N, C-alpha and C positions, 0 to 999 in steps of 0.2 A: 742137731740143732738143726736148723730152720727156719729163712728167711724171716720169718716172725721176728725170729731172734734177733736177727742183722736190722730187720727194720730198728727193732730198741733201741738196739743200740746207737745206731745214728742217730735216732733222735736225742736221747741219752745224754749222746756229746754234743750235741747242738744245747742243748738247754740246761743242763748240766746240775741237770732237779728231780727224782725219781719221782715222785708224785706231779710233780711238772707232769712230768712222762707217762705217765700213769693214768693221767686226766687225760691227755693230747690223745691218746688210745681209745679211753674209755675201761680201763683195766685199771686192776686193782695197783698195789704199791710193790707188793710182794711178788706178784707174774711179772713184772722187770727186774726185781732182783731177783730171780730165780732166774731170768732167764743171761741175765747178766753171768751170774753164778755157771751155768749151764759153758754157758760161752768161754769160759777164765778155764772152767772141767777139762774141756773137747781139747783146746788150745797148750791148753795145761802153761799159760802165765796170767800174772796180774793186769788185768787191763786201764782198771781208773783205782785212782789214791780217790779216798772219800776227805774229804774235810771235817770238823768236827762241829762244824758251824755253819747252818741253814740248809742242813739237809743237801750240798752240791759234793762237787766232786773234781775232777781234773784226770786226764787221759793221759796213762804213762805216755815211755815213746812205746811200747809191743800195743797198747789199745789204739795210740795215733798210726802206727804202720796198719792193723786189723781194719779201723777205719774209712782211711785208703780201699784198703781190699772191697771193702764195703758197697762205697761208692762203687763203684766199678759195678761190680755183682748186679745190684742194685736195677743201674739205672739198663746194665743188659738185659735182665727179668721185662723190665717194661716197653723195652723195644721188644723184646718175642712179644709179649702178648699183646704187642698194637700191632705187629706181622702181624698174628696170627688170629686177632680177630679183620682183620680186613681179608684177608681171603676168604673167611668167611661172609664174607659181603659179595667178596669175589670182583670187587674196582678195586683201583686202584686211583689212590691221590699224589694228584696231579698238579704242580704247580708255574704260572705265566705273569712274567713281566705285562705288567700296562703295557708297555711301548709294544711288547710280538703281540699280543692279543688285541691292541684298536689301531693300530699302525703297518704295522710290517704284516699281519697277515686273516686279517679281516676275515677275505672273500672264503679262505680256504679254511677258517675255524665255522664260518657261516654257512659253507656246505656239508662239513663233517658233522655238523649241529642236525642239521636239514635231515641226511640219510643218516642217522640215525647211533655213524661210527663212536662220538663219545658218551652215550651213557654209559657205556661200563669206567668214566672214569668222573670223580668227583674234579673238577677244576676249582682251583684254588688262586684267585689273583690278587698280587698282591708284589711289591718292589722288590728285587733282586736282595737287601740284604735281610727280611724280614724271608724270604723261600729258606735263606742261603740257613737261617738259626730250625725251618720249621724241617730241613732237609737233615742237620747235627742231632735234635730232637727226635727225631724219629716217625715224627707229626707227618711233612711226605712222603713219599716212597717215589718220586721222580719227581726233577723239575729246572724247567728253564732260566735260565739265568744270560742276562744283559750284562754282566762285567765279564772283564779281558783277566785279569787277575783271578782265576775264581781257585786255580790251583793253591795259587799263596793264601789266602783266602781259607780256603777250607783246610786247611794240613796236614792234608791227608794224602797218604802216599795213592794216588789212583793216574789215570793217563787218561789223557784226555785226548781226542780223535775231533775231526771234522767229522760231519752225515752230513745225507741228503734227503729228504723228501719228498718222495713223489706221488701224487697224488688224478 
């Protein structure tokens, strides 16, 4: 079993068709069939029920359970690759809402830029809602957000604390 098998299964569950799934990945239809067979052998359970018409299928209860795990595993794999890629770049991707960069701290940011203190930071300027989505998807390492209810919005167990910036 490998992550390709999980990717194939994830797409197969979406498209519900072996040929369409194979076409999506640019592989042969038997590749998808053998991948599913490997998963079913590894887990010892039938994961899909094939329908007799149009080469379609539906997931069994076990298949639906596995899909939930696969979705989390593949998301974590994507986040790990993104994190390690940014480590190679040696840069932090940081989000800033426009209100902070344009009105609250413009002199500080100008001074930081002039003194090359921001050269290790890729700045992303966007609204707090969009920055939060980027944080959740792993495309930002850190972000300042201009909302008071961030912990409720995140639905994560985090500790919010006050901080001070000294320049």
